[in-house]
DRENSEBA-268171 format. One record per residue (C-alpha): residue number from 0; residue in one letter; chain; x, y, z. Coordinates in nm, 4 decimals. Example, Ala and Ser with C-alpha at 12.3 -4.5 7.8 and 13.67 -1.06 7.14 Angstrom:
2
[site 0,'A','A',[1.2300,-0.4500,0.7800]],
[site 1,'S','A',[1.3670,-0.1060,0.7140]],
This chain:
441
[site 0,'M','A',[0.9368,2.5523,-0.4600]],
[site 1,'K','A',[0.5664,2.6193,-0.4766]],
[site 2,'V','A',[0.3636,2.3141,-0.3792]],
[site 3,'C','A',[0.0284,2.2343,-0.5351]],
[site 4,'T','A',[-0.2361,2.1272,-0.2843]],
[site 5,'V','A',[-0.5478,1.9151,-0.3192]],
[site 6,'A','A',[-0.7615,2.2270,-0.3493]],
[site 7,'A','A',[-0.5436,2.3733,-0.6232]],
[site 8,'L','A',[-0.5301,2.0515,-0.8240]],
[site 9,'A','A',[-0.9029,1.9918,-0.7973]],
[site 10,'V','A',[-0.9761,2.2522,-1.0627]],
[site 11,'F','A',[-0.7957,2.0331,-1.3151]],
[site 12,'A','A',[-0.9811,1.7136,-1.2222]],
[site 13,'T','A',[-1.1785,1.5413,-1.4952]],
[site 14,'A','A',[-1.4733,1.3233,-1.4053]],
[site 15,'T','A',[-1.6341,1.0210,-1.5601]],
[site 16,'A','A',[-2.0030,0.9914,-1.4783]],
[site 17,'A','A',[-2.1122,0.6580,-1.3350]],
[site 18,'Q','A',[-2.3839,0.5143,-1.1147]],
[site 19,'N','A',[-2.3562,0.6562,-0.7612]],
[site 20,'S','A',[-2.4367,0.3644,-0.5363]],
[site 21,'T','A',[-2.2313,0.1379,-0.3142]],
[site 22,'N','A',[-2.5098,-0.0739,-0.1664]],
[site 23,'F','A',[-2.6753,-0.2551,-0.4517]],
[site 24,'N','A',[-2.7095,-0.6168,-0.5538]],
[site 25,'P','A',[-2.5076,-0.6410,-0.8772]],
[site 26,'T','A',[-2.6797,-0.9612,-0.9853]],
[site 27,'I','A',[-3.0195,-0.7913,-1.0174]],
[site 28,'N','A',[-2.9338,-0.4227,-1.0523]],
[site 29,'N','A',[-2.8901,-0.3132,-1.4118]],
[site 30,'G','A',[-2.6828,-0.0078,-1.3214]],
[site 31,'T','A',[-2.3596,-0.1747,-1.4353]],
[site 32,'F','A',[-2.4921,-0.2350,-1.7876]],
[site 33,'N','A',[-2.5760,-0.0224,-2.0889]],
[site 34,'T','A',[-2.7609,-0.1073,-2.4086]],
[site 35,'A','A',[-2.6875,-0.0129,-2.7678]],
[site 36,'G','A',[-2.8346,-0.0439,-3.1142]],
[site 37,'P','A',[-3.1929,-0.0797,-3.2347]],
[site 38,'R','A',[-3.2320,-0.4098,-3.0470]],
[site 39,'N','A',[-3.0977,-0.2720,-2.7176]],
[site 40,'V','A',[-2.8153,-0.5231,-2.6916]],
[site 41,'R','A',[-2.6810,-0.5212,-2.3403]],
[site 42,'F','A',[-2.3089,-0.4562,-2.2805]],
[site 43,'D','A',[-2.0754,-0.3869,-1.9927]],
[site 44,'P','A',[-1.9317,-0.0320,-2.0062]],
[site 45,'G','A',[-1.6722,-0.1173,-1.7417]],
[site 46,'T','A',[-1.7875,0.1443,-1.4919]],
[site 47,'Y','A',[-1.9948,0.1801,-1.1777]],
[site 48,'G','A',[-1.9878,0.3833,-0.8592]],
[site 49,'P','A',[-1.9081,0.7513,-0.8018]],
[site 50,'P','A',[-1.7291,0.9612,-1.0648]],
[site 51,'V','A',[-1.3565,0.8952,-1.1028]],
[site 52,'E','A',[-1.1432,1.2096,-1.1306]],
[site 53,'E','A',[-0.7959,1.2354,-1.2821]],
[site 54,'F','A',[-0.6088,1.4240,-1.0116]],
[site 55,'H','A',[-0.2398,1.3950,-1.1076]],
[site 56,'Y','A',[-0.0301,1.2641,-1.3981]],
[site 57,'Y','A',[0.3097,1.0938,-1.3532]],
[site 58,'Y','A',[0.5444,1.1409,-1.6503]],
[site 59,'D','A',[0.8906,1.0679,-1.5057]],
[site 60,'Q','A',[0.8675,0.7886,-1.2477]],
[site 61,'W','A',[0.6142,0.5114,-1.1851]],
[site 62,'P','A',[0.4618,0.5473,-0.8366]],
[site 63,'I','A',[0.3977,0.2973,-0.5593]],
[site 64,'G','A',[0.2641,0.4707,-0.2484]],
[site 65,'L','A',[0.0911,0.8002,-0.1794]],
[site 66,'A','A',[-0.0431,1.0040,0.1105]],
[site 67,'V','A',[-0.2525,1.3205,0.1463]],
[site 68,'S','A',[-0.2031,1.5556,0.4417]],
[site 69,'N','A',[-0.4731,1.7439,0.6312]],
[site 70,'T','A',[-0.3554,2.0661,0.4636]],
[site 71,'G','A',[-0.3871,1.9127,0.1175]],
[site 72,'R','A',[-0.0229,1.8349,0.0425]],
[site 73,'V','A',[0.0256,1.5162,-0.1593]],
[site 74,'F','A',[0.3291,1.2871,-0.1404]],
[site 75,'A','A',[0.4315,0.9906,-0.3548]],
[site 76,'C','A',[0.7012,0.7254,-0.3378]],
[site 77,'Y','A',[0.8676,0.5124,-0.6015]],
[site 78,'T','A',[1.0427,0.1741,-0.5926]],
[site 79,'R','A',[1.4092,0.2617,-0.6390]],
[site 80,'G','A',[1.5836,0.1358,-0.9504]],
[site 81,'T','A',[1.7289,0.3941,-1.1860]],
[site 82,'Y','A',[1.5156,0.6750,-1.0421]],
[site 83,'S','A',[1.6997,0.9749,-0.8984]],
[site 84,'Y','A',[1.4742,0.9934,-0.5930]],
[site 85,'T','A',[1.2369,0.7617,-0.4089]],
[site 86,'L','A',[1.0229,1.0078,-0.2076]],
[site 87,'G','A',[0.8585,1.3074,-0.3710]],
[site 88,'E','A',[0.5966,1.5758,-0.3274]],
[site 89,'I','A',[0.3390,1.6703,-0.5895]],
[site 90,'V','A',[0.4167,2.0254,-0.7052]],
[site 91,'N','A',[0.1629,2.0633,-0.9856]],
[site 92,'Q','A',[-0.0689,1.8528,-1.1989]],
[site 93,'T','A',[0.2150,1.6888,-1.3945]],
[site 94,'A','A',[0.5285,1.7101,-1.1804]],
[site 95,'E','A',[0.6805,1.5997,-0.8511]],
[site 96,'A','A',[1.0006,1.7020,-0.6732]],
[site 97,'P','A',[1.2340,1.5149,-0.4331]],
[site 98,'Y','A',[1.1187,1.5433,-0.0735]],
[site 99,'P','A',[1.2371,1.6706,0.1695]],
[site 100,'S','A',[1.5457,1.7173,-0.0524]],
[site 101,'L','A',[1.7492,1.5352,-0.3137]],
[site 102,'A','A',[2.0280,1.4954,-0.0579]],
[site 103,'L','A',[1.8004,1.2935,0.1723]],
[site 104,'N','A',[1.7157,1.0733,-0.1275]],
[site 105,'T','A',[2.0847,1.0004,-0.1931]],
[site 106,'P','A',[2.2426,0.7353,0.0334]],
[site 107,'G','A',[2.6117,0.7766,0.1011]],
[site 108,'G','A',[2.8127,0.5070,-0.0738]],
[site 109,'G','A',[2.5403,0.4276,-0.3262]],
[site 110,'L','A',[2.2223,0.2224,-0.3204]],
[site 111,'Y','A',[2.3885,-0.1157,-0.2692]],
[site 112,'S','A',[2.7195,-0.2940,-0.2241]],
[site 113,'T','A',[2.8569,-0.6443,-0.2809]],
[site 114,'I','A',[2.9953,-0.8454,0.0093]],
[site 115,'N','A',[3.1523,-1.1857,-0.0656]],
[site 116,'G','A',[2.9672,-1.1948,-0.3952]],
[site 117,'I','A',[2.6264,-1.1196,-0.2388]],
[site 118,'Q','A',[2.4473,-0.7915,-0.3052]],
[site 119,'F','A',[2.3137,-0.5949,-0.0082]],
[site 120,'G','A',[2.1189,-0.2715,-0.0027]],
[site 121,'S','A',[2.2664,0.0359,0.1585]],
[site 122,'N','A',[2.2824,0.0445,0.5385]],
[site 123,'D','A',[2.2406,0.4235,0.5440]],
[site 124,'R','A',[1.9880,0.5037,0.8182]],
[site 125,'T','A',[1.9903,0.8771,0.7395]],
[site 126,'A','A',[1.8920,0.8759,0.3694]],
[site 127,'F','A',[1.6088,0.7103,0.1783]],
[site 128,'I','A',[1.7039,0.4019,-0.0234]],
[site 129,'S','A',[1.3790,0.2609,-0.1657]],
[site 130,'V','A',[1.0540,0.3880,-0.0168]],
[site 131,'Q','A',[0.7569,0.1544,-0.0531]],
[site 132,'A','A',[0.4744,0.3082,0.1499]],
[site 133,'L','A',[0.3589,0.6329,0.3102]],
[site 134,'Y','A',[0.1087,0.7182,0.5814]],
[site 135,'I','A',[0.0007,1.0479,0.7381]],
[site 136,'T','A',[-0.1366,1.0443,1.0927]],
[site 137,'P','A',[-0.3907,1.3069,1.2068]],
[site 138,'D','A',[-0.1158,1.5202,1.3655]],
[site 139,'D','A',[0.0204,1.5738,1.0111]],
[site 140,'T','A',[0.3243,1.3524,1.0541]],
[site 141,'L','A',[0.4375,1.1823,0.7335]],
[site 142,'W','A',[0.5554,0.8278,0.8014]],
[site 143,'V','A',[0.7955,0.6895,0.5418]],
[site 144,'L','A',[0.8578,0.3139,0.5091]],
[site 145,'D','A',[1.1957,0.2420,0.3493]],
[site 146,'T','A',[1.2576,-0.1208,0.2461]],
[site 147,'G','A',[1.6321,-0.0686,0.2083]],
[site 148,'R','A',[1.6129,-0.2948,-0.0973]],
[site 149,'P','A',[1.6370,-0.1171,-0.4347]],
[site 150,'S','A',[1.5844,-0.2948,-0.7665]],
[site 151,'I','A',[1.8929,-0.3553,-0.9799]],
[site 152,'N','A',[1.8971,-0.3848,-1.3612]],
[site 153,'E','A',[1.5192,-0.3605,-1.3687]],
[site 154,'S','A',[1.5071,-0.3740,-1.7522]],
[site 155,'Q','A',[1.7082,-0.6984,-1.7554]],
[site 156,'A','A',[1.6981,-1.0037,-1.5310]],
[site 157,'P','A',[1.5374,-0.8881,-1.2043]],
[site 158,'S','A',[1.7564,-0.8565,-0.8997]],
[site 159,'M','A',[1.6915,-0.7195,-0.5540]],
[site 160,'P','A',[1.9722,-0.7078,-0.2978]],
[site 161,'Y','A',[1.9219,-0.8382,0.0517]],
[site 162,'A','A',[1.8594,-0.5853,0.3267]],
[site 163,'A','A',[2.1476,-0.4658,0.5424]],
[site 164,'P','A',[2.0727,-0.3618,0.9036]],
[site 165,'G','A',[2.0118,0.0119,0.9214]],
[site 166,'G','A',[1.8804,0.0427,0.5662]],
[site 167,'P','A',[1.5223,-0.0768,0.6305]],
[site 168,'K','A',[1.3615,0.1887,0.8474]],
[site 169,'L','A',[1.0535,0.3833,0.9440]],
[site 170,'V','A',[1.0999,0.7598,0.9368]],
[site 171,'A','A',[0.8666,1.0252,1.0806]],
[site 172,'I','A',[0.8718,1.3669,0.9101]],
[site 173,'N','A',[0.7198,1.6753,1.0708]],
[site 174,'L','A',[0.5281,1.8392,0.7870]],
[site 175,'S','A',[0.5140,2.1752,0.9628]],
[site 176,'N','A',[0.8881,2.2251,0.9090]],
[site 177,'N','A',[0.9783,1.9352,0.6739]],
[site 178,'S','A',[1.2295,1.7919,0.9210]],
[site 179,'I','A',[1.2929,1.4339,1.0277]],
[site 180,'A','A',[1.1556,1.3851,1.3775]],
[site 181,'R','A',[1.2265,1.0170,1.4415]],
[site 182,'T','A',[1.3893,0.7169,1.2752]],
[site 183,'Y','A',[1.3284,0.3552,1.3715]],
[site 184,'T','A',[1.5397,0.0596,1.2582]],
[site 185,'F','A',[1.4907,-0.3101,1.3261]],
[site 186,'P','A',[1.7034,-0.5896,1.4752]],
[site 187,'P','A',[1.7979,-0.8870,1.2526]],
[site 188,'N','A',[1.5644,-1.1250,1.4374]],
[site 189,'V','A',[1.2692,-0.9012,1.3417]],
[site 190,'H','A',[1.3651,-0.7784,0.9956]],
[site 191,'Y','A',[1.5348,-1.0540,0.7939]],
[site 192,'P','A',[1.7670,-0.9989,0.4954]],
[site 193,'D','A',[1.4823,-1.1166,0.2671]],
[site 194,'S','A',[1.2145,-0.9105,0.4443]],
[site 195,'Y','A',[1.0264,-0.6605,0.2309]],
[site 196,'M','A',[0.8281,-0.4041,0.4277]],
[site 197,'N','A',[0.5293,-0.3400,0.2029]],
[site 198,'D','A',[0.2733,-0.1326,0.3939]],
[site 199,'L','A',[0.1948,0.0068,0.7370]],
[site 200,'R','A',[-0.0873,0.1191,0.9657]],
[site 201,'F','A',[-0.0965,0.3068,1.2960]],
[site 202,'D','A',[-0.2900,0.3241,1.6190]],
[site 203,'M','A',[-0.1595,0.6349,1.7944]],
[site 204,'R','A',[-0.3848,0.6271,2.1007]],
[site 205,'P','A',[-0.1841,0.6371,2.4253]],
[site 206,'N','A',[-0.3692,0.3405,2.5763]],
[site 207,'V','A',[-0.2661,0.0822,2.3149]],
[site 208,'T','A',[0.0827,0.0352,2.4629]],
[site 209,'E','A',[0.2358,0.0707,2.8071]],
[site 210,'S','A',[0.4737,0.3321,2.6668]],
[site 211,'G','A',[0.1822,0.5491,2.5506]],
[site 212,'G','A',[0.3569,0.6238,2.2226]],
[site 213,'G','A',[0.1302,0.4341,1.9867]],
[site 214,'I','A',[0.1976,0.1325,1.7691]],
[site 215,'A','A',[0.2805,0.0626,1.4047]],
[site 216,'Y','A',[0.1751,-0.2495,1.2159]],
[site 217,'I','A',[0.4084,-0.3233,0.9240]],
[site 218,'V','A',[0.3477,-0.5797,0.6492]],
[site 219,'D','A',[0.6440,-0.8046,0.5623]],
[site 220,'S','A',[0.5918,-0.9422,0.2100]],
[site 221,'S','A',[0.9122,-1.1480,0.1911]],
[site 222,'N','A',[0.9208,-1.3328,-0.1417]],
[site 223,'E','A',[1.1084,-1.6153,0.0295]],
[site 224,'D','A',[0.7912,-1.7030,0.2231]],
[site 225,'R','A',[0.9002,-1.5504,0.5544]],
[site 226,'T','A',[0.5911,-1.3315,0.5533]],
[site 227,'G','A',[0.4202,-1.1832,0.8566]],
[site 228,'F','A',[0.3605,-0.8665,1.0557]],
[site 229,'I','A',[0.6304,-0.6541,1.2163]],
[site 230,'I','A',[0.4929,-0.4714,1.5201]],
[site 231,'L','A',[0.6680,-0.1578,1.6462]],
[site 232,'D','A',[0.6116,0.0161,1.9795]],
[site 233,'L','A',[0.6650,0.3789,1.8818]],
[site 234,'G','A',[0.7269,0.4832,2.2410]],
[site 235,'T','A',[1.0115,0.2417,2.3158]],
[site 236,'G','A',[1.1341,0.1516,1.9671]],
[site 237,'E','A',[1.1009,-0.2198,2.0465]],
[site 238,'S','A',[0.9734,-0.4392,1.7639]],
[site 239,'W','A',[0.8629,-0.7995,1.7217]],
[site 240,'R','A',[0.7027,-1.0326,1.4709]],
[site 241,'Q','A',[0.3613,-1.1976,1.4630]],
[site 242,'L','A',[0.1961,-1.4475,1.2268]],
[site 243,'S','A',[0.5324,-1.5298,1.0704]],
[site 244,'Q','A',[0.4690,-1.7848,0.7931]],
[site 245,'H','A',[0.1110,-1.8356,0.9045]],
[site 246,'P','A',[-0.0784,-1.9938,0.6105]],
[site 247,'S','A',[-0.3008,-1.6853,0.5846]],
[site 248,'T','A',[0.0055,-1.4719,0.5021]],
[site 249,'L','A',[0.1649,-1.7035,0.2450]],
[site 250,'R','A',[0.1346,-1.6837,-0.1326]],
[site 251,'T','A',[-0.1014,-1.9148,-0.3184]],
[site 252,'Y','A',[0.1041,-2.1303,-0.5526]],
[site 253,'G','A',[-0.0087,-2.1367,-0.9146]],
[site 254,'D','A',[-0.2357,-1.8323,-0.8862]],
[site 255,'V','A',[-0.3263,-1.7058,-1.2361]],
[site 256,'P','A',[-0.5209,-1.3782,-1.2245]],
[site 257,'S','A',[-0.6457,-1.1977,-1.5334]],
[site 258,'Y','A',[-0.5557,-0.8355,-1.5991]],
[site 259,'N','A',[-0.7644,-0.6512,-1.8569]],
[site 260,'G','A',[-0.9026,-0.9839,-1.9794]],
[site 261,'I','A',[-0.5642,-1.1559,-2.0247]],
[site 262,'P','A',[-0.4495,-1.4490,-1.8044]],
[site 263,'F','A',[-0.1299,-1.3453,-1.6288]],
[site 264,'Y','A',[0.1817,-1.5576,-1.5776]],
[site 265,'L','A',[0.5067,-1.4243,-1.4373]],
[site 266,'R','A',[0.7638,-1.3962,-1.7158]],
[site 267,'Q','A',[1.0974,-1.2968,-1.5656]],
[site 268,'K','A',[1.3975,-1.2727,-1.7929]],
[site 269,'G','A',[1.6307,-1.5666,-1.7425]],
[site 270,'S','A',[1.3716,-1.7679,-1.5466]],
[site 271,'P','A',[1.1104,-2.0294,-1.6436]],
[site 272,'L','A',[0.7455,-1.9305,-1.6787]],
[site 273,'G','A',[0.6156,-1.8782,-1.3279]],
[site 274,'Y','A',[0.3574,-1.7279,-1.0964]],
[site 275,'Q','A',[0.3325,-1.4174,-0.8823]],
[site 276,'Q','A',[0.5302,-1.4833,-0.5638]],
[site 277,'E','A',[0.3997,-1.2205,-0.3248]],
[site 278,'G','A',[0.2232,-1.3228,-0.0083]],
[site 279,'L','A',[0.0933,-1.0858,0.2595]],
[site 280,'D','A',[0.0113,-0.7505,0.1004]],
[site 281,'G','A',[-0.3032,-0.5556,0.1910]],
[site 282,'A','A',[-0.3734,-0.4699,0.5553]],
[site 283,'E','A',[-0.6103,-0.2305,0.7295]],
[site 284,'L','A',[-0.7356,-0.1629,1.0807]],
[site 285,'S','A',[-1.1019,-0.1602,1.1760]],
[site 286,'L','A',[-1.2703,0.1634,1.2809]],
[site 287,'Y','A',[-1.1742,0.1224,1.6470]],
[site 288,'G','A',[-0.8402,-0.0459,1.5859]],
[site 289,'D','A',[-0.9414,-0.3738,1.7464]],
[site 290,'V','A',[-0.9256,-0.5843,1.4275]],
[site 291,'M','A',[-0.6675,-0.6113,1.1503]],
[site 292,'Y','A',[-0.7965,-0.7147,0.8068]],
[site 293,'Y','A',[-0.5394,-0.8540,0.5648]],
[site 294,'S','A',[-0.4702,-1.0837,0.2723]],
[site 295,'P','A',[-0.1927,-1.2059,0.0430]],
[site 296,'L','A',[-0.1740,-1.0561,-0.3054]],
[site 297,'T','A',[-0.2219,-1.4004,-0.4592]],
[site 298,'S','A',[-0.5316,-1.5004,-0.2634]],
[site 299,'D','A',[-0.9045,-1.4438,-0.3093]],
[site 300,'Y','A',[-0.9556,-1.4779,0.0673]],
[site 301,'L','A',[-0.9815,-1.2048,0.3294]],
[site 302,'Y','A',[-0.8525,-1.2736,0.6803]],
[site 303,'S','A',[-0.8708,-1.0950,1.0131]],
[site 304,'I','A',[-0.7241,-1.1094,1.3603]],
[site 305,'E','A',[-0.7923,-0.9106,1.6747]],
[site 306,'T','A',[-0.5049,-0.6694,1.7237]],
[site 307,'Q','A',[-0.4612,-0.7705,2.0874]],
[site 308,'Y','A',[-0.2907,-1.0834,1.9552]],
[site 309,'L','A',[-0.0585,-0.8882,1.7259]],
[site 310,'C','A',[0.0313,-0.6461,2.0044]],
[site 311,'A','A',[0.1299,-0.9239,2.2432]],
[site 312,'N','A',[0.5099,-0.9248,2.2485]],
[site 313,'P','A',[0.6553,-1.2782,2.2202]],
[site 314,'N','A',[0.9660,-1.1539,2.4007]],
[site 315,'N','A',[0.7525,-1.1143,2.7130]],
[site 316,'D','A',[0.4987,-1.3926,2.6596]],
[site 317,'T','A',[0.6042,-1.7355,2.5350]],
[site 318,'L','A',[0.2475,-1.8153,2.4225]],
[site 319,'A','A',[0.1913,-1.4906,2.2303]],
[site 320,'A','A',[0.2824,-1.6374,1.8905]],
[site 321,'K','A',[0.0610,-1.9426,1.9429]],
[site 322,'R','A',[-0.2357,-1.7311,2.0519]],
[site 323,'A','A',[-0.1996,-1.5223,1.7386]],
[site 324,'F','A',[-0.1815,-1.8333,1.5170]],
[site 325,'D','A',[-0.4898,-1.9776,1.6859]],
[site 326,'N','A',[-0.7041,-1.6654,1.6456]],
[site 327,'V','A',[-0.6851,-1.5923,1.2732]],
[site 328,'K','A',[-1.0286,-1.5799,1.1080]],
[site 329,'N','A',[-1.0998,-1.6639,0.7452]],
[site 330,'L','A',[-1.3711,-1.4213,0.6311]],
[site 331,'G','A',[-1.4203,-1.5972,0.2983]],
[site 332,'Q','A',[-1.3616,-1.5063,-0.0620]],
[site 333,'R','A',[-1.4131,-1.1523,-0.1857]],
[site 334,'G','A',[-1.4307,-1.2037,-0.5646]],
[site 335,'G','A',[-1.0665,-1.1842,-0.6727]],
[site 336,'N','A',[-0.7113,-1.0973,-0.5716]],
[site 337,'A','A',[-0.6638,-0.7700,-0.3835]],
[site 338,'N','A',[-0.3695,-0.5364,-0.3540]],
[site 339,'G','A',[-0.3586,-0.2447,-0.1055]],
[site 340,'F','A',[-0.6286,-0.1577,0.1494]],
[site 341,'S','A',[-0.7631,0.1638,0.3000]],
[site 342,'S','A',[-1.0508,0.2602,0.5317]],
[site 343,'D','A',[-1.2752,0.5506,0.6307]],
[site 344,'S','A',[-1.4628,0.7065,0.9223]],
[site 345,'L','A',[-1.7624,0.4750,0.8707]],
[site 346,'G','A',[-1.5557,0.1591,0.9044]],
[site 347,'N','A',[-1.5576,0.0718,0.5342]],
[site 348,'V','A',[-1.2495,-0.1260,0.4322]],
[site 349,'Y','A',[-1.1512,-0.0502,0.0726]],
[site 350,'M','A',[-0.9791,-0.3315,-0.1180]],
[site 351,'L','A',[-0.7972,-0.2520,-0.4426]],
[site 352,'M','A',[-0.8908,-0.5140,-0.7033]],
[site 353,'P','A',[-0.6412,-0.5019,-0.9938]],
[site 354,'S','A',[-0.7961,-0.7954,-1.1784]],
[site 355,'E','A',[-1.1357,-0.6231,-1.1752]],
[site 356,'N','A',[-1.0223,-0.2654,-1.2552]],
[site 357,'A','A',[-1.2155,-0.1818,-0.9413]],
[site 358,'I','A',[-1.2207,-0.1084,-0.5709]],
[site 359,'Y','A',[-1.4419,-0.3189,-0.3443]],
[site 360,'I','A',[-1.5582,-0.2514,0.0104]],
[site 361,'Y','A',[-1.5625,-0.5091,0.2871]],
[site 362,'N','A',[-1.8728,-0.4387,0.4952]],
[site 363,'D','A',[-1.8339,-0.5746,0.8478]],
[site 364,'T','A',[-2.2101,-0.5457,0.9023]],
[site 365,'T','A',[-2.3220,-0.7527,0.6035]],
[site 366,'L','A',[-1.9989,-0.9587,0.6159]],
[site 367,'Q','A',[-1.9743,-0.9249,0.2386]],
[site 368,'A','A',[-1.7511,-0.7694,-0.0232]],
[site 369,'E','A',[-1.9487,-0.4971,-0.2011]],
[site 370,'P','A',[-1.8811,-0.2916,-0.5154]],
[site 371,'Y','A',[-1.7588,0.0658,-0.4702]],
[site 372,'V','A',[-1.6070,0.1942,-0.7948]],
[site 373,'R','A',[-1.4991,0.0492,-1.1293]],
[site 374,'D','A',[-1.3384,0.2242,-1.4238]],
[site 375,'P','A',[-1.1266,0.1181,-1.7260]],
[site 376,'R','A',[-0.8552,0.3621,-1.6124]],
[site 377,'I','A',[-0.7988,0.1611,-1.2960]],
[site 378,'I','A',[-0.5093,-0.0378,-1.4459]],
[site 379,'W','A',[-0.3488,-0.1834,-1.1327]],
[site 380,'P','A',[-0.4453,0.0374,-0.8384]],
[site 381,'D','A',[-0.1320,0.0038,-0.6279]],
[site 382,'S','A',[-0.2063,0.2014,-0.3137]],
[site 383,'A','A',[-0.4919,0.4058,-0.1759]],
[site 384,'N','A',[-0.5226,0.6823,0.0786]],
[site 385,'V','A',[-0.8392,0.8237,0.2299]],
[site 386,'G','A',[-0.7834,1.1969,0.2555]],
[site 387,'F','A',[-0.9123,1.4481,0.5084]],
[site 388,'D','A',[-1.1353,1.5963,0.2356]],
[site 389,'G','A',[-1.3827,1.3100,0.1846]],
[site 390,'Y','A',[-1.2047,1.1528,-0.1140]],
[site 391,'I','A',[-1.0128,0.8308,-0.1624]],
[site 392,'Y','A',[-0.6955,0.8770,-0.3683]],
[site 393,'F','A',[-0.5281,0.5868,-0.5478]],
[site 394,'N','A',[-0.2184,0.5413,-0.7628]],
[site 395,'I','A',[-0.2358,0.3766,-1.1055]],
[site 396,'N','A',[0.0993,0.2358,-1.2224]],
[site 397,'Q','A',[0.0218,-0.0390,-1.4791]],
[site 398,'L','A',[0.2390,-0.2784,-1.2746]],
[site 399,'P','A',[0.1593,-0.6008,-1.4691]],
[site 400,'Y','A',[0.3277,-0.4447,-1.7723]],
[site 401,'Q','A',[0.6580,-0.3633,-1.5994]],
[site 402,'P','A',[0.9727,-0.5246,-1.7474]],
[site 403,'D','A',[1.0422,-0.7400,-1.4393]],
[site 404,'W','A',[0.7214,-0.9316,-1.5091]],
[site 405,'N','A',[0.7431,-0.9405,-1.8903]],
[site 406,'D','A',[1.0776,-1.0807,-2.0093]],
[site 407,'G','A',[1.2478,-0.7436,-1.9697]],
[site 408,'V','A',[1.0030,-0.5618,-2.1983]],
[site 409,'D','A',[0.8411,-0.2481,-2.0590]],
[site 410,'G','A',[0.4791,-0.2413,-2.1758]],
[site 411,'R','A',[0.3737,0.0536,-1.9622]],
[site 412,'Q','A',[0.2781,0.3863,-2.1143]],
[site 413,'Y','A',[0.3020,0.7195,-1.9389]],
[site 414,'P','A',[0.1308,0.8898,-1.7726]],
[site 415,'G','A',[0.0718,0.7080,-1.4496]],
[site 416,'L','A',[-0.2164,0.8507,-1.2515]],
[site 417,'I','A',[-0.3530,0.9556,-0.9196]],
[site 418,'L','A',[-0.7263,0.9001,-0.9417]],
[site 419,'R','A',[-0.9773,0.9949,-0.6762]],
[site 420,'S','A',[-1.3436,0.9322,-0.5966]],
[site 421,'K','A',[-1.5822,1.0758,-0.3401]],
[site 422,'L','A',[-1.6367,0.8546,-0.0373]],
[site 423,'P','A',[-1.9880,0.7184,0.0225]],
[site 424,'D','A',[-2.2378,0.8565,0.2725]],
[site 425,'G','A',[-2.0270,1.1542,0.3833]],
[site 426,'A','A',[-1.7358,0.9404,0.5002]],
[site 427,'N','A',[-1.3974,1.0919,0.5774]],
[site 428,'K','A',[-1.0617,0.9918,0.7222]],
[site 429,'N','A',[-1.0822,0.7841,1.0382]],
[site 430,'M','A',[-0.9695,1.0112,1.3223]],
[site 431,'I','A',[-1.0572,0.7732,1.6069]],
[site 432,'L','A',[-0.7129,0.6129,1.6164]],
[site 433,'G','A',[-0.5867,0.9566,1.7046]],
[site 434,'A','A',[-0.2434,1.1000,1.7655]],
[site 435,'S','A',[-0.0061,1.0509,2.0543]],
[site 436,'T','A',[0.1925,1.3339,2.2076]],
[site 437,'N','A',[0.4781,1.0974,2.2959]],
[site 438,'T','A',[0.7810,1.1620,2.0728]],
[site 439,'T','A',[1.0302,0.9210,2.2273]],
[site 440,'G','A',[1.1913,0.6931,1.9731]],
């Protein structure tokens, strides 16, 4: 099937003009306001930053993650419920296709099974069950993070089976021939039945591990409060946990954000009125890979830790977990809850701000959160990817209006979107964290 690349889709992109500045003081700069009428009444148009382009339209499945390759191929993933596939490739402006094939999106024996009255996701390590996040390293390897936990009866009372060993996995796909190169699974003392692998980042430089194969940092967003980071040595396949249940990774109880001006409470069919339960969510490495920035979905605070503490394996060092706990830094509030993170070649850390219909930047020089782009079409930016072409791409999936959060009523309206904006100051994808030539796994 013919695949549509970034360059081909760009001719369809539509732009909304806005102020092109990322380094301004919003309390004194009038660029975020317009005036109207004979008396020049000031109003907020809901936009600032570089133009926002509509790059792709989703009409069949609501997306979660995305990734853009260095040749311009675009991939998307979808939380598995009733969808026929969970990993796809963009083929034109309005369509996607199963990737690498429908067969590899179809676990043998079905998506889940029931054991002694308890539902478990598939333990199929060879097929994709429910893909949550994607990442492409500079060597054009597509990394696929499969939670192994599909949604069940998503239009009724929400249900998510526990993970079965073998189902949750990290898969490397060679984009030059569309073949699976490596698959990593996790032992039960690292990935729990209630674990939910939400996002991932890589440092592929040979010197970051003794094996020389690079390292993966995986976010565990367990909604049973067993949150933390899963660290994977890509050279040996060994994995371990860090910051498990550290307060900086836990959800904030009673958090009530506002989406599009409406206070949001969690309304799950068959359950009392509640609050969003997700803890650790966004995570991103610094320019040189020495710091991890992160935060829970339900927190206004940004945290960081030096990656040396995450990379210390507690299996080899009995004090590794304590050192990690003792070296978390609270960087302060950023101006709202944040979802996914991304970064660029200048060290900017992009934070998706669903309650603000915006993306902010954390500037490690000014130590402040700064405005980057805002647009009324940014209705829950769920994941972002800095491409090799100087753009940041981000999925729009209207998540607060999904049935699981609204008494079983689906308030979303197709199409979902991939939006993109030009990066500031000539920024591009961060290539410093490199690519390893080690393929042991």
